[in-house]
Structures are given as C-alpha cells and as structure tokens.
N, C-alpha and C positions, 0 to 999 in steps of 0.2 A: 163640425166638432172634430177635434183633434185630440187624440191621446197618447201622443208621442212620449210624453214624459212618464206615462204610467201611473201617474199620481192624480189624486182628486184635487180639483181647483180649490175647493173650499178647505178640507181637512188635511191635505197632503198625505193622506195614507195611500198605500199601493191600490190601485184599482183592481176590482174583482171581475167576475164573469159579466154581471149585469152593470152597465154603464148608462147614465142618461145625460142628455146635454142641457145644461142650464143657460138661460139667456140672462145675464146680468141686467141688461135693459130689457124689460119683458116684450115679447113680440107684439102684445097689444099696445105698447108705448113706442113701437118702431124698431125695437132691437132686432138684430140678425146675427150677431156673434154668440156662439155657444162655447162652453167650456165643459170637459168632462167631469161628472161628480157621481159619487154613490147615490143610489136611490134614496138612502136614509138622510144624506146630507141635503139632497135636493128638497125632500119633504120638510126638513128642519128649516130651511130657508123660507119657503113659501108659508109655513106654519107661523113664522114670526114677523114677516114683512109683507106689506100690501105692495101691489104693483107700483104705486106711486112712490113709496119709500125706496123700492129697488131701482126705480128709474133715477131718483136723485142720488143714489149711491153709485150706480153705474158699476164700473169695475173696481171700485175702491174696497178692496179686501180688507184693509185695516179698519175701515167703518163697519163692515159686515162683521168681522171677527170680533170687533170691540164691544158689540152689543152684549149687554150682560147675559141674556138668554142664549145667545149663540156661543159666547165664551164658555158658559156652563156645559152646553151641548159638546162643544170641541173637547173639553177635557174629558167628559164622559166616554166619547166615541174613540179617543186616541188609542186605546189599547185593543180595540175590537178587531177582529178578522176582516179582510176586505168585503166580504159578502154577507157580514152580519146584517140582520134585520130586526127591527122592534117596532112597535106602534109609535107614531109620532104624536107627541102631545101638542096641542095648539095654545098659544099665548092667550092668557085670560085677559079679557077686555074690560 
C-alpha cells in the first residue's frame, strides 16, 4: 500500500491519521494490490459490494463510484474531515 498522493483512493479526500489498505480485487479472490483509503470509505465499499462484485469491478473506480449507494455516500462524505468516523449502514437486501 502506498499513500504517496496523500489522498484516499475512493473519495480523493486527504488521508488522515488512520489509513487502511483496500484490495480492489479481494484477497480471497487472489488480489494482492492495495490502495490507501479512509476506514469509513473502506467500510462503505464492503457494506455495499460482495467479494464477487468487487472482483468483477477490479480497479474500475468509475463503476464503483457510479453505484447509486456509493455515489450517495461520496456526496455525503465529501466535506468531512479526514479522520471523520460514523457507523456504516449496510445495503438492504
């Protein structure tokens, strides 16, 4: 995981003190590459997508960000501080 840009892979806000590494292709599906994300962004990804869905999307940020639930999350989190935390809601099935 590299954080050279100092920005979250998903929301592009500046990274805070806590940084997690997101595998676009889940480790359970053979993924090795990680990208730096805020903990809240990481939880939002996994709350909205299964490992199979993430594997099919891979590094396609357009598909990930284009999902209606993720687009709503990204609009909501856009103005928050880098270390902002709130409970993550899971998608209703």
